[in-house]
C-alpha positions in Angstrom: 0.0 0.0 0.0 1.3 3.5 -0.8 2.4 5.7 1.8 -0.7 7.7 2.6 -3.4 6.5 4.8 -4.4 2.9 4.6 -7.1 1.4 6.0 -8.9 -1.2 7.2 -12.1 -0.8 8.7 -14.1 -2.3 10.8 -15.4 -5.6 11.4 -18.7 -6.4 13.4 -18.8 -10.4 13.1 -21.0 -12.4 15.3 -22.2 -16.0 15.5 -25.9 -16.0 14.6 -28.5 -16.5 17.3 -29.4 -19.7 15.6 -28.5 -23.3 15.5 -26.4 -25.4 13.2 -26.8 -28.5 11.1 -28.6 -31.6 12.3 -27.1 -33.4 15.2 -29.3 -36.6 15.2 -27.9 -39.8 13.7 -30.0 -42.8 12.4 -29.1 -46.3 13.7 -31.3 -49.3 13.0 -34.3 -47.2 12.3 -34.0 -45.0 15.4 -32.8 -41.4 15.5 -30.4 -41.0 18.3 -28.9 -37.8 19.8 -31.6 -35.5 18.6 -30.6 -32.2 20.2 -32.9 -29.5 21.5 -31.5 -26.3 23.0 -33.2 -23.7 25.1 -32.1 -20.1 24.4 -30.2 -18.5 27.4 -32.4 -15.4 27.4 -35.5 -17.4 28.3 -36.5 -17.4 32.0 -36.4 -20.7 33.7 -39.6 -22.7 33.1 -39.7 -26.5 33.7 -42.8 -26.7 31.6 -40.7 -26.2 28.5 -38.6 -29.3 29.3 -41.7 -31.4 30.0 -43.4 -30.3 26.8 -40.4 -31.1 24.7 -40.4 -34.6 26.0 -44.1 -35.1 25.5 -43.9 -33.7 22.0 -41.1 -36.0 20.9 -42.8 -39.0 22.5 -45.9 -38.4 20.5 -44.0 -37.5 17.4 -42.0 -40.8 17.5 -45.0 -43.1 16.9 -46.6 -40.7 14.4 -43.4 -40.6 12.4 -43.0 -44.4 12.6 -46.5 -44.8 11.0 -46.0 -42.0 8.5 -42.8 -43.5 7.2 -44.5 -46.9 6.9 -42.6 -48.5 9.8 -39.1 -47.2 8.9 -37.9 -44.6 11.4 -38.8 -43.3 14.9 -37.1 -41.3 17.7 -35.0 -43.4 20.1 -33.3 -40.7 22.2 -33.2 -36.9 22.7 -30.8 -34.6 24.5 -32.0 -31.2 25.9 -29.4 -28.5 26.4 -30.4 -26.3 29.3 -29.0 -22.8 29.4 -26.3 -21.9 31.9 -28.5 -19.1 33.1 -30.9 -21.6 34.7 -30.3 -23.1 38.2 -28.0 -26.0 38.4 -29.9 -29.2 39.2 -27.0 -31.6 38.8 -27.7 -32.0 35.1 -25.1 -33.9 33.2 -22.3 -31.9 31.5 -22.4 -31.8 27.7 -19.5 -33.2 25.6 -19.8 -31.8 22.1 -23.3 -30.5 22.3 -23.8 -26.7 21.9 -26.7 -24.4 21.0 -25.4 -23.8 17.5 -25.5 -27.6 16.8 -29.0 -28.1 17.9 -31.7 -29.7 15.7 -34.4 -27.8 17.7 -34.2 -24.5 19.4 -36.6 -23.0 21.9 -36.5 -19.2 21.8 -38.7 -16.1 21.6 -40.6 -15.7 18.3 -39.4 -14.5 15.0 -40.8 -10.9 15.3 -43.1 -11.0 12.4 -44.9 -14.4 12.6 -45.6 -15.0 16.2 -45.8 -18.7 17.3 -45.6 -20.4 14.0 -43.2 -23.4 14.3 -40.8 -23.1 11.4 -37.6 -24.6 9.9 -34.7 -22.6 8.6 -34.4 -24.2 5.1 -32.7 -22.3 2.3 -31.0 -25.0 0.1 -32.2 -27.2 -2.7 -34.8 -30.0 -2.5 -33.6 -33.0 -0.6 -31.0 -31.0 1.4 -31.1 -30.9 5.2 -32.3 -27.7 6.8 -30.5 -25.9 9.7 -32.8 -26.0 12.7 -36.5 -26.1 13.9 -37.7 -23.1 16.0 -40.4 -23.4 18.6 -41.5 -20.6 20.8 -42.2 -21.0 24.6 -45.8 -20.0 24.0 -46.2 -22.9 21.4 -44.9 -25.4 23.9 -46.8 -24.4 27.0 -50.2 -23.0 25.8 -52.8 -25.6 24.8 -55.0 -23.4 22.8 -52.5 -23.4 19.9 -53.2 -27.0 19.2 -56.4 -26.0 17.5 -54.4 -23.9 15.2 -51.4 -26.1 14.4 -52.6 -29.5 15.6 -51.0 -31.5 18.3 -47.3 -30.7 19.0 -46.1 -34.1 18.0 -47.8 -33.8 14.6 -46.4 -30.3 14.1 -43.0 -31.6 15.0 -43.1 -34.3 12.3 -44.2 -31.6 9.8 -41.1 -29.6 10.7 -38.8 -32.7 10.9 -39.6 -33.5 7.3 -38.4 -30.0 6.4 -35.3 -30.3 8.5 -34.2 -33.9 7.8 -35.3 -34.6 4.3 -35.5 -31.2 2.6 -39.1 -31.2 1.5 -41.3 -28.1 1.3 -44.8 -27.0 2.2 -47.7 -28.1 0.0 -49.8 -24.9 0.7 -48.9 -21.4 -0.4 -49.9 -18.3 1.5 -49.3 -16.1 -1.5 -51.3 -18.3 -3.9 -53.9 -20.0 -1.7 -56.1 -20.8 -4.8 -55.4 -21.7 -8.4 -57.2 -22.6 -11.6 -56.7 -26.1 -13.0 -56.2 -27.0 -16.7 -59.9 -28.1 -16.6 -60.9 -24.5 -15.6 -61.7 -25.5 -12.1 -60.9 -23.4 -9.0 -59.0 -25.3 -6.4 -57.3 -24.8 -3.1 -53.5 -25.0 -3.2 -53.1 -28.3 -1.3 -52.2 -31.9 -1.3 -54.1 -34.1 -1.6 -57.1 -32.8 -3.5 -59.3 -35.2 -1.5 -59.4 -32.9 1.5 -62.9 -31.2 1.8 -64.0 -28.0 3.2 -65.9 -24.7 2.5 -65.0 -21.1 1.6 -65.3 -18.4 4.1 -64.6 -14.7 3.8 -62.5 -13.4 6.7 -62.0 -9.8 5.6 -63.9 -6.8 4.4 -63.5 -7.6 0.7 -66.8 -9.6 0.9 -69.6 -7.1 1.1 -72.3 -9.8 1.9 -70.0 -12.2 3.7 -69.5 -14.4 0.6 -66.3 -15.0 -1.2 -66.0 -12.8 -4.3 -64.2 -13.9 -7.5 -61.7 -11.6 -9.1 -62.8 -11.2 -12.8 -59.1 -10.7 -13.9 -57.7 -13.8 -12.3 -60.7 -16.1 -12.0 -59.7 -16.6 -8.4 -61.2 -15.5 -5.1 -60.2 -12.0 -3.9 -58.0 -11.6 -0.8 -59.8 -12.4 2.4 -61.3 -15.7 1.3 -60.1 -18.7 3.2 -60.6 -22.4 2.8 -61.9 -24.0 6.1 -61.5 -27.7 6.2 -63.9 -30.3 7.6 -62.5 -31.5 10.9 -63.6 -35.0 10.2 -62.1 -36.2 7.0 -61.4 -39.5 5.2 -58.3 -38.2 3.4 -55.1 -39.5 4.9 -52.6 -37.0 3.3 -50.7 -34.9 3.5 -48.6 -34.1 6.6 -46.9 -31.3 4.6 -50.2 -29.6 4.0 -52.4 -29.9 7.1 -51.0 -32.4 9.7 -53.5 -31.0 12.3 -56.4 -33.1 10.9 -56.8 -36.3 12.8 -57.2 -38.4 9.6 -54.0 -37.1 8.1 -51.3 -39.7 8.8 -49.2 -39.9 5.5 -47.1 -37.9 3.2 -48.5 -37.3 -0.4 -47.1 -39.9 -2.7 -46.8 -40.4 -6.5 -50.4 -41.7 -6.7 -52.2 -38.8 -4.9 -49.8 -35.9 -5.3 -51.3 -32.7 -6.7 -48.8 -31.7 -9.4 -50.8 -28.7 -10.5 -50.7 -26.9 -7.1 -48.5 -23.8 -7.2 -46.7 -24.6 -4.0 -43.0 -24.6 -3.1 -42.9 -28.4 -3.0 -43.7 -28.6 -6.7 -41.5 -25.7 -7.7 -38.4 -26.8 -5.7 -38.7 -30.6 -6.1 -39.5 -30.9 -9.8 -43.1 -31.7 -9.1 -42.3 -34.8 -7.1 -44.4 -35.7 -4.1 -43.0 -35.4 -0.6 -42.9 -39.2 -0.1 -40.9 -39.6 -3.4 -38.3 -37.2 -2.0 -38.2 -38.7 1.5 -37.9 -42.4 0.4 -35.0 -41.4 -1.8 -33.1 -39.8 1.0 -30.0 -41.5 2.5 -32.0 -42.3 5.6 -34.0 -44.8 3.6 -31.1 -46.5 1.7 -31.0 -50.1 2.8 -33.5 -49.3 5.5 -36.6 -51.5 5.0 -39.6 -51.4 7.3 -39.0 -52.8 10.8 -40.4 -56.2 11.1 -41.2 -56.1 14.8 -42.9 -52.9 15.8 -43.1 -54.1 19.4 -39.4 -53.3 19.7 -40.3 -49.6 19.3 -40.0 -48.1 22.8 -40.7 -44.5 23.8 -37.7 -42.2 23.4 -35.3 -41.6 26.3 -34.2 -38.1 27.3 -30.9 -36.7 28.7 -30.8 -33.2 30.3 -27.5 -31.4 29.8 -26.2 -28.1 31.2 -23.0 -26.3 30.5 -21.5 -24.0 33.1 -18.1 -22.5 32.7 -16.3 -22.2 29.4 -12.9 -23.7 29.6 -10.5 -23.1 26.7 -6.8 -24.0 26.0 -4.9 -22.3 23.3 -2.5 -24.7 21.6 -0.1 -22.6 19.5 2.5 -23.7 17.0 5.7 -22.0 17.9 7.0 -22.0 14.3 4.5 -19.3 13.3 4.2 -17.4 16.5 5.2 -14.1 14.9 2.1 -14.2 12.7 0.0 -15.5 15.6 0.9 -13.1 18.4 -1.2 -10.1 17.3 -4.4 -12.1 16.7 -4.0 -14.3 19.8 -3.2 -11.3 22.0 -6.3 -9.4 20.8 -8.4 -12.5 21.2 -7.4 -12.6 24.9 -7.7 -8.9 25.5 -11.0 -8.2 23.6 -12.7 -11.3 22.2 -13.0 -14.2 24.6 -16.0 -13.9 26.8 -16.0 -12.7 30.4 -15.8 -15.4 33.1 -14.2 -17.9 30.7 -11.2 -20.0 31.9 -8.3 -19.9 29.5 -4.9 -21.7 29.5 -2.0 -21.6 27.0 0.2 -24.3 25.5 2.8 -24.0 22.8 4.6 -26.7 20.8 7.3 -27.3 18.3 9.2 -30.6 18.6 7.8 -30.8 22.1 5.1 -29.1 24.1 5.2 -26.5 26.9 2.6 -25.2 29.3 2.8 -21.4 29.3 0.0 -21.1 31.9 -2.6 -23.2 33.5 -6.2 -21.9 33.2 -7.0 -18.4 34.6 -10.5 -17.0 34.8 -11.2 -13.8 32.9 -12.8 -11.6 35.5 -11.1 -8.3 34.8 -8.9 -6.4 32.3 -5.9 -7.2 34.5 -6.7 -10.9 34.1 -6.8 -10.5 30.4 -3.5 -8.7 30.4 -1.9 -11.4 32.6 -3.0 -14.1 30.2 -1.7 -12.2 27.2 1.7 -11.8 28.9 2.1 -15.6 28.7 2.0 -15.6 24.9 5.4 -16.6 23.5 7.4 -13.8 22.0 10.0 -15.8 20.1 9.5 -18.5 17.5 10.2 -22.2 18.4 11.6 -24.9 16.3 10.5 -25.8 12.8 9.1 -29.2 13.7 5.5 -29.4 14.7 4.5 -32.1 17.2 0.8 -31.5 17.4 0.1 -34.5 19.7 2.5 -33.1 22.3 0.6 -29.8 22.4 -2.8 -31.5 22.6 -1.8 -33.9 25.3 -0.6 -31.0 27.4 -3.8 -29.1 26.8 -5.7 -32.1 28.3 -3.4 -31.9 31.3 -4.2 -28.2 31.7 -8.0 -28.7 31.4 -8.1 -31.7 33.8 -6.3 -29.7 36.5 -9.3 -27.3 36.3 -12.3 -29.5 36.0 -11.2 -33.2 36.4 -12.6 -34.4 33.0 -12.6 -33.0 29.5 -16.3 -33.0 28.7 -17.4 -29.7 27.1 -13.9 -28.1 27.2 -12.5 -26.5 24.1 -9.1 -26.5 22.5 -8.1 -23.9 19.8 -5.2 -25.5 17.9 -3.3 -23.2 15.5 -0.5 -24.7 13.4 1.3 -23.9 10.2 3.8 -26.8 10.3 3.9 -30.3 8.7 3.2 -33.2 11.1 2.7 -36.7 9.9 2.4 -38.3 13.3 -1.1 -37.0 14.4 -2.5 -40.5 14.0 -0.8 -41.7 17.2 -3.1 -39.5 19.4 -6.1 -39.3 17.1 -8.2 -41.9 18.9 -7.4 -40.4 22.3 -8.4 -36.9 21.2 -11.7 -37.7 19.5 -12.9 -39.8 22.4 -11.8 -37.4 25.1 -15.0 -35.2 25.3 -13.1 -32.1 24.4 -14.1 -30.0 21.3 -11.1 -29.2 19.1 -11.2 -26.1 16.8 -8.4 -26.1 14.2 -6.8 -23.2 12.4 -4.3 -24.2 9.7 -2.0 -21.5 8.4 -0.6 -21.8 4.9 -0.4 -24.7 2.5 2.3 -26.5 4.5 0.0 -27.2 7.5 -1.0 -30.9 7.7 -4.4 -31.4 6.2 -5.1 -34.3 8.6 -5.3 -31.7 11.4 -8.8 -30.9 10.3 -10.0 -34.4 11.2 -9.7 -33.5 14.8 -12.4 -30.8 14.3 -14.7 -33.0 12.3 -14.7 -35.8 14.8 -15.1 -33.7 17.9 -17.7 -31.2 16.7 -15.2 -28.3 16.4 -14.8 -25.6 13.8 -12.0 -25.8 11.2 -10.5 -22.8 9.4 -7.8 -22.3 6.8 -5.8 -19.0 6.6 -3.8 -18.6 3.3 -0.1 -18.0 3.4 -0.5 -14.4 2.3 -2.4 -13.6 5.5 -2.8 -10.2 6.9 -3.6 -9.4 10.6 -7.3 -9.4 10.1 -7.5 -13.0 8.6 -6.4 -14.6 11.8 -8.4 -12.2 14.0 -11.5 -13.0 12.0 -11.0 -16.7 12.6 -10.4 -16.3 16.4 -13.5 -14.1 16.7 -15.6 -16.7 15.0 -14.8 -19.3 17.7 -17.5 -18.1 20.2 -18.9 -20.0 23.1 -21.8 -21.7 21.2 -24.2 -20.8 24.1 -26.5 -18.7 22.0 -26.0 -15.7 24.3 -24.7 -12.8 22.3 -24.5 -10.1 24.9 -20.9 -10.7 26.0 -19.6 -11.8 22.6 -17.4 -9.3 20.8 -18.3 -8.4 17.2 -15.9 -7.3 14.6 -16.7 -4.3 12.4 -15.2 -5.3 9.1 -11.8 -5.0 7.5 -11.5 -3.5 4.0 -8.5 -1.8 2.5 -8.7 1.9 1.7 -11.8 2.5 3.8 -11.6 5.4 6.2 -15.0 5.2 7.9 -16.7 2.6 10.0 -20.3 2.6 11.4 -21.1 1.7 15.0 -24.8 0.8 14.8 -27.4 1.2 17.5 -27.2 -2.5 18.5 -23.5 -2.2 19.4 -21.2 0.1 21.4 -20.1 -1.6 24.6 -16.5 -2.6 25.0 -15.5 -0.9 21.8 -11.8 -1.2 20.7 -10.0 0.4 17.7 -6.9 -1.5 16.8 -4.2 -0.3 14.3 -1.5 -2.6 12.9 1.5 -2.0 10.7 4.5 -3.8 9.2 7.6 -1.6 9.4 9.6 -0.5 12.4 7.9 2.9 12.6 4.2 3.0 13.5 1.8 5.2 11.6 0.2 8.4 12.8 -3.4 7.8 13.9 -6.3 10.2 13.8 -9.8 9.0 14.8 -12.9 11.2 14.9 -16.2 10.2 16.5 -19.7 11.1 15.1 -19.8 14.2 17.3 -16.5 15.5 16.1 -14.4 14.4 19.1 -10.8 13.6 18.0 -8.4 10.9 19.2 -4.8 10.8 18.1 -1.8 8.6 18.5 -1.2 9.7 22.0 -4.5 8.2 23.1 -3.6 4.7 21.8 -1.5 2.2 23.7 1.4 1.0 21.5 3.2 -2.4 21.4 6.2 -1.6 19.2 7.4 -5.2 19.3 4.3 -6.7 17.7 3.2 -3.6 15.8 -0.2 -3.1 17.5 -1.8 0.1 18.8 -5.1 -0.2 20.8 -7.7 2.3 22.0 -10.7 1.4 24.1 -13.7 3.8 24.0 -15.1 4.3 27.5 -18.8 3.6 28.2 -21.0 3.1 25.1 -19.5 4.3 21.8 -21.4 6.9 19.9 -23.5 5.5 17.1 -23.1 6.4 13.4 -19.9 6.9 11.4 -16.5 7.1 12.9 -13.7 8.3 10.6 -10.0 7.6 10.8 -6.7 8.3 9.1 -3.6 6.2 9.3 -0.6 8.0 7.9 2.5 6.1 6.9 5.6 8.0 8.2 8.0 5.2 7.1 10.1 5.7 4.0 8.8 2.6 2.2 5.2 1.6 1.6 3.6 -0.8 4.1 0.2 -2.3 4.9 -1.7 -0.4 7.6 -5.0 -1.7 9.0 -7.7 -0.6 11.4 -9.8 -3.2 13.1 -12.8 -2.4 15.4 -14.5 -4.8 17.8 -17.5 -4.0 19.9 -20.2 -5.8 22.0 -24.0 -5.5 22.3 -25.2 -2.3 23.8 -28.2 -3.8 25.5 -28.7 -7.3 27.0 -32.3 -7.4 25.7 -31.7 -6.3 22.1 -29.7 -8.7 20.0 -27.1 -7.2 17.6 -27.2 -7.6 13.9 -25.6 -10.9 13.2 -24.0 -12.6 10.2 -23.7 -16.4 9.6 -21.9 -17.9 6.6 -22.1 -21.4 5.1 -21.2 -23.4 2.0 -23.4 -26.0 0.4 -20.7 -28.6 0.7 -17.5 -29.2 2.8 -15.8 -31.1 -0.1 -16.6 -30.4 -3.7 -15.5 -32.3 -6.8 -15.1 -30.3 -10.0 -17.1 -29.6 -12.2 -19.9 -29.6 -9.6 -20.9 -26.1 -8.5 -21.2 -24.9 -4.9 -23.4 -22.2 -3.4 -22.2 -19.5 -1.0 -24.8 -18.5 1.7 -24.7 -15.6 4.0 -27.6 -15.1 6.5 -28.0 -11.6 7.9 -30.4 -11.2 10.9 -31.4 -9.1 13.8 -32.4 -11.7 16.4 -34.7 -13.9 14.3 -35.7 -11.1 12.0 -34.2 -11.2 8.5 -32.3 -8.1 7.5 -33.2 -7.0 4.0 -31.5 -4.7 1.5 -27.9 -5.3 2.7 -24.9 -5.3 0.4 -23.1 -8.7 0.8 -19.8 -9.5 -0.8 -18.0 -12.9 -0.4 -14.3 -13.2 -0.8 -13.1 -16.8 -1.4 -9.3 -17.4 -1.0 -7.6 -20.5 -2.3 -4.3 -22.0 -1.0 -2.7 -20.7 -4.2 -4.0 -18.1 -6.6 -5.9 -14.9 -6.4 -9.1 -14.5 -4.3 -12.5 -14.6 -5.9 -15.0 -11.9 -5.1 -18.8 -12.5 -5.4 -21.8 -10.3 -4.9 -24.5 -12.2 -3.1 -28.2 -11.5 -3.6 -31.5 -12.2 -1.8 -33.7 -11.9 -4.9 -35.4 -15.3 -5.1 -33.6 -16.3 -8.3 -30.7 -18.6 -9.3 -29.3 -20.1 -6.1 -31.6 -18.0 -3.9 -34.8 -20.0 -3.4 -36.8 -17.5 -1.3 -36.8 -13.7 -1.9 -36.4 -11.4 1.1 -35.7 -14.0 3.7 -32.4 -12.4 4.8 -30.3 -15.2 3.2 -28.0 -14.0 0.4 -26.5 -16.5 -2.0 -24.5 -17.0 -5.2 -23.1 -19.9 -7.2 -19.4 -20.7 -6.9 -18.1 -22.7 -9.9 -14.8 -21.2 -11.0 -11.8 -22.5 -9.0 -8.1 -21.6 -9.5 -7.0 -25.1 -8.4 -7.3 -27.9 -5.9 -6.9 -27.6 -2.2 -8.3 -25.8 0.8 -10.3 -22.6 0.5 -11.4 -20.0 3.0 -14.4 -17.7 2.9 -14.9 -14.2 4.3 -18.1 -12.2 3.9 -18.4 -8.4 4.1 -21.9 -7.1 4.9 -23.0 -3.5 5.0 -26.2 -1.5 5.0 -26.8 2.2 4.8 -29.4 4.3 6.6 -31.8 4.1 3.7 -35.3 3.0 4.8 -36.0 -0.6 3.7 -39.7 -1.6 3.7 -39.8 -4.9 1.9 -41.9 -7.6 3.5 -39.7 -10.4 4.9 -40.6 -14.0 4.1 -41.0 -16.7 6.7 -39.2 -20.0 6.1 -40.9 -23.4 5.9 -43.5 -23.4 8.7 -46.7 -25.1 9.9 -49.9 -23.6 8.6 -52.0 -21.3 10.7 -55.4 -23.0 10.5 -58.2 -20.3 10.4 -60.8 -22.7 11.7 -62.8 -25.9 11.1 -66.2 -27.1 10.1 -67.4 -29.6 12.7 -70.8 -31.3 12.5 -72.0 -28.7 10.0 -71.0 -25.8 12.2 -68.2 -23.3 11.6 -65.7 -22.9 14.4 -63.1 -20.2 13.7 -59.8 -19.9 15.5 -58.6 -16.5 16.7 -57.3 -14.5 13.8 -53.5 -14.6 13.2 -51.9 -11.9 15.2 -51.0 -8.9 12.9 -47.5 -8.6 11.8 -45.5 -6.0 13.8 -45.8 -2.8 12.0 -42.8 -1.0 13.5 -39.9 -1.0 11.0 -36.9 -2.2 13.1 -34.7 -1.9 10.0 -35.3 1.9 10.0 -34.5 2.2 13.7 -31.3 0.2 13.3 -29.8 2.4 10.7 -26.6 1.5 8.9 -24.1 -1.1 9.9 -21.0 -3.1 8.9 -20.2 -6.7 9.6 -17.6 -9.3 8.6 -18.0 -13.1 9.0 -15.8 -16.0 8.1 -16.7 -19.6 7.2 -15.0 -22.9 8.0 -12.6 -24.1 5.4 -13.7 -26.3 2.5 -11.9 -28.4 -0.1 -12.0 -28.4 -3.9 -10.8 -31.5 -5.8 -10.4 -32.8 -9.4 -9.9 -29.3 -10.9 -8.2 -30.1 -14.3 -5.1 -28.4 -15.6 -5.6 -26.1 -18.6 -9.0 -24.8 -19.8 -11.9 -25.5 -17.5 -15.4 -26.8 -18.5 -18.1 -24.5 -19.7 -21.2 -24.3 -17.5 -24.8 -23.8 -18.6 -27.0 -20.9 -17.3 -28.7 -21.6 -14.0 -32.3 -22.6 -13.8 -35.0 -19.9 -13.8 -37.1 -20.5 -10.7 -39.2 -17.3 -10.5 -41.1 -17.3 -13.9 -44.4 -15.6 -13.5 -47.1 -15.3 -16.2 -50.3 -13.1 -16.4 -52.7 -11.9 -19.1 -52.9 -8.3 -20.2 -54.6 -7.0 -23.4 -54.9 -10.5 -24.8 -51.2 -11.1 -24.4 -49.3 -13.3 -22.1 -46.9 -11.2 -20.1 -43.9 -13.0 -18.6 -41.4 -11.8 -16.0 -38.4 -13.6 -14.5 -34.9 -12.9 -13.3 -32.2 -13.2 -15.9 -29.7 -16.1 -15.4 -26.1 -15.8 -16.6 -24.1 -17.4 -19.4 -22.5 -19.6 -16.8 -24.9 -20.2 -13.9 -25.7 -16.7 -12.5 -22.6 -15.0 -14.1 -22.6 -13.0 -17.3 -25.3 -12.9 -19.9 -27.2 -15.8 -21.6 -27.2 -15.9 -25.4 -30.9 -16.6 -25.8 -34.1 -18.0 -24.3 -36.3 -20.8 -25.5 -39.9 -20.4 -24.3 -42.7 -22.9 -24.9 -46.4 -23.1 -24.1 -49.0 -25.8 -23.6 -52.5 -26.3 -22.4 -51.1 -29.0 -20.0 -48.5 -28.5 -17.3 -47.6 -32.2 -17.4 -46.9 -32.0 -21.1 -44.5 -29.1 -20.6 -42.8 -31.1 -17.8 -42.6 -34.4 -19.7 -42.3 -33.3 -23.4 -41.0 -29.7 -23.3 -39.4 -29.8 -26.8 -42.6 -31.1 -28.4 -44.8 -28.2 -27.1 -45.5 -24.9 -28.8 -42.5 -22.7 -29.4 -42.8 -18.9 -28.8 -41.1 -16.5 -31.1 -38.4 -14.8 -29.1 -36.5 -13.1 -31.9 -37.0 -9.7 -30.4 -35.9 -10.8 -26.9 -32.2 -10.1 -26.0 -31.2 -11.5 -22.6 -30.0 -9.0 -20.0 -27.1 -9.6 -17.6 -27.6 -12.0 -14.8 -29.8 -10.6 -11.9 -31.8 -8.2 -14.1 -35.6 -8.4 -14.3 -36.8 -9.6 -17.7 -40.3 -8.8 -19.1 -41.6 -10.3 -22.3 -45.1 -10.3 -23.9 -46.5 -12.4 -26.7 -49.9 -13.3 -28.1 -50.6 -17.0 -28.5 -52.5 -18.0 -31.7 -55.0 -19.9 -29.6 -56.1 -16.7 -27.9 -57.0 -15.3 -31.3 -59.5 -18.1 -31.9 -60.7 -18.0 -28.3 -60.1 -21.7 -28.0 -58.5 -21.7 -24.5 -58.7 -19.8 -21.3 -55.6 -21.2 -19.5 -52.0 -21.4 -20.8 -48.9 -22.9 -19.2 -45.5 -21.5 -19.9 -42.0 -22.8 -19.2 -38.6 -21.8 -20.5 -34.8 -22.4 -20.5 -31.9 -20.2 -21.1 -29.2 -21.0 -23.7 -25.5 -19.9 -23.5 -23.1 -19.0 -26.2 -22.1 -22.7 -26.9 -25.7 -23.8 -26.9 -25.7 -25.4 -23.4 -29.3 -25.3 -22.0 -30.3 -24.5 -18.5 -32.6 -26.8 -16.5 -36.3 -26.3 -17.3 -37.8 -23.4 -15.3 -40.8 -23.6 -13.0 -44.1 -23.8 -14.9 -46.1 -20.6 -14.9 -49.8 -20.3 -15.5 -51.7 -17.5 -17.2 -55.5 -17.4 -17.0 -57.7 -15.6 -19.5 -60.8 -15.3 -17.4 -64.1 -17.0 -18.1 -66.6 -18.3 -15.6 -65.2 -21.3 -13.7 -66.8 -24.6 -14.5 -66.4 -25.7 -10.9 -65.1 -24.8 -7.6 -64.5 -28.6 -7.0 -65.6 -28.2 -3.4 -68.8 -27.5 -1.6 -69.2 -23.9 -2.9 -71.5 -22.5 -0.3 -70.0 -19.7 1.8 -70.6 -18.9 5.4 -70.6 -15.4 6.7 -68.0 -14.2 9.1 
């Protein structure tokens, strides 16, 4: 970097208040180790624990029957927050809040008590977690709305475990069939009920048909009969007592415009489920009498005990990040010890509890200041770490080891079994391409995190990784957040959710430190004399007293050295209020290991508590072991790799790789103070049943609570965040020219009728997946959606000679007039399309869109009478 001011900026990174990937494993038809975790901000309430156990007990038998005797729940662990009283619960080993299958926490702000599953990947892929509210678990009146808790759990489990989707659609509750019949979006079509108007759009209490769409106007609801003969489907309305199965290939409604059809290529939920890995070589159990009620184990973690295990050969690069981790990042009241290793290990300090700034400084003073030998004896370091931890707590259960190494060690196998069976969680940070790849197996087998930092690291790379290794408790109040690092930026935003324990940290390379000038939003200035300098390790720190001012802080770092050098400014801060969660960022990749030419997807979730954050600018930087970093702009637009628009999950395809090896991911997220008023979407969730018809009488449930109108995004204002992801591996990348990829599938095709024309809209794909510009489009029409799906190239071709594709991500609009409309022969037309690239590779077929030219419906296909509200 040239001699003027450099940069850096700020980092606000935080582990999301959410859980991780599924913890349960399937053995001989029984799911074991199903993990539920209670959020630490919830007040102690024993009813929650009892309700969880009752729910899973009921769900086990219901699941067994629904899967035709194949699977059930054998055991469950419940992680009780450390904020609750100690009742001699067992201590967890590898179980943490972030790894839970089920979380119990206050509601997602917009949708009240709906049980839902965080699910943002393709069909058949596991979701992240199921969320239940305390109100759902303890208040009985909600069973009329969602059905029994056990049934609701099986609905959500199918989302989480097997990656199926809902068979209803709140945006399109009704549709018109190819036979010009009005139907409810559901599966199966055998479910019966009546239509009721719930809102003021019905002047006489009856549902009104929209003359443009041929469908009911907003406010009309389908009210099911409580007593049915239909047995499916669990993914539509599991609350009905007769419903005990998933829709299958025989009764699946392939015309319904729901997410299951759109995402799963019009396959039924049972077709997807039975093809999952859970059902490979897993025939029905022959003796159902062996199915016993699930067992439960209550766990509670208390103190966080950590041991840093540092490779002496790379201590010069480690010292800055490790020191700031101890001084600013690791949570208050944690116990921390330090071990180093080269050819042998050395205990630098046994565990000390972090109860003050002086304790933090004392721990930092034990960090080694001179490099050790070149040989890396990882086992020696890990075995000493066990000794340090045992001296504190007797056993290793639930303790954490942060192992950092950049050396080659081929002898890790001699202690591998000891380590993975110890009960300790091992997080690994490998620095540079020389570090032994086998090191990462310690993390995989103990439930730890694994990171890769490229050889060309700067200070922020290691600090980002250290900051990401948080307690896993779900409590964000005492967790430091990084405000992101980016070269040549001279301003950083402290948003209203942050401000406590705020540090500005400058680093440099040469012997002479830079001149520092920092100005807060009110104009107060801080200069070099206000910072505490460490001239040996080239770090200068400033702690802002109290709560830091919100809005933009500006800074200047001036290089006074004769030669150019890299200068950085890093900012960390903690939540300002214990009752208001900070804006959080969570990154993930679609795979841990990828084989070329298969593509991957980069995901970044941005949230404020459980509320999605919309309108953010998200950039992902992917760094290989060798080669230049790749920069991607991620979108939350409901197109390409992003399956749901405005759910706060931003994504992008990753398909171009410089070579084989380990890769790291860093995401930069920012939002300005512009008002964002989009409506956030809820993830896969149980349907809110408006009421039932029972013995000829209408019994309505309470209306769904209105969405919260206050715009928390406006109150929050602008912010910056940085997040990192665990390392991933790319294999089989060929030498020389790489393969050419087709455009990505179009998943948001919409059709409507206007002035006797069909008007289409969709998001443009790229020439390669979602990058670049496609060469052309092929659009075809039919009077049958099944014909389009099964015989696309034999259906009617639309003239697209005037249509020139835009660049990926742009909104496309195209209108045409089918010949059949001229003759008045049809009232419904189905449209599908694919994109074609410059070497004539075709994308997958799009979703099928329906356009209706209104004429009176031939049938409502249900009892058509309406009851007044």
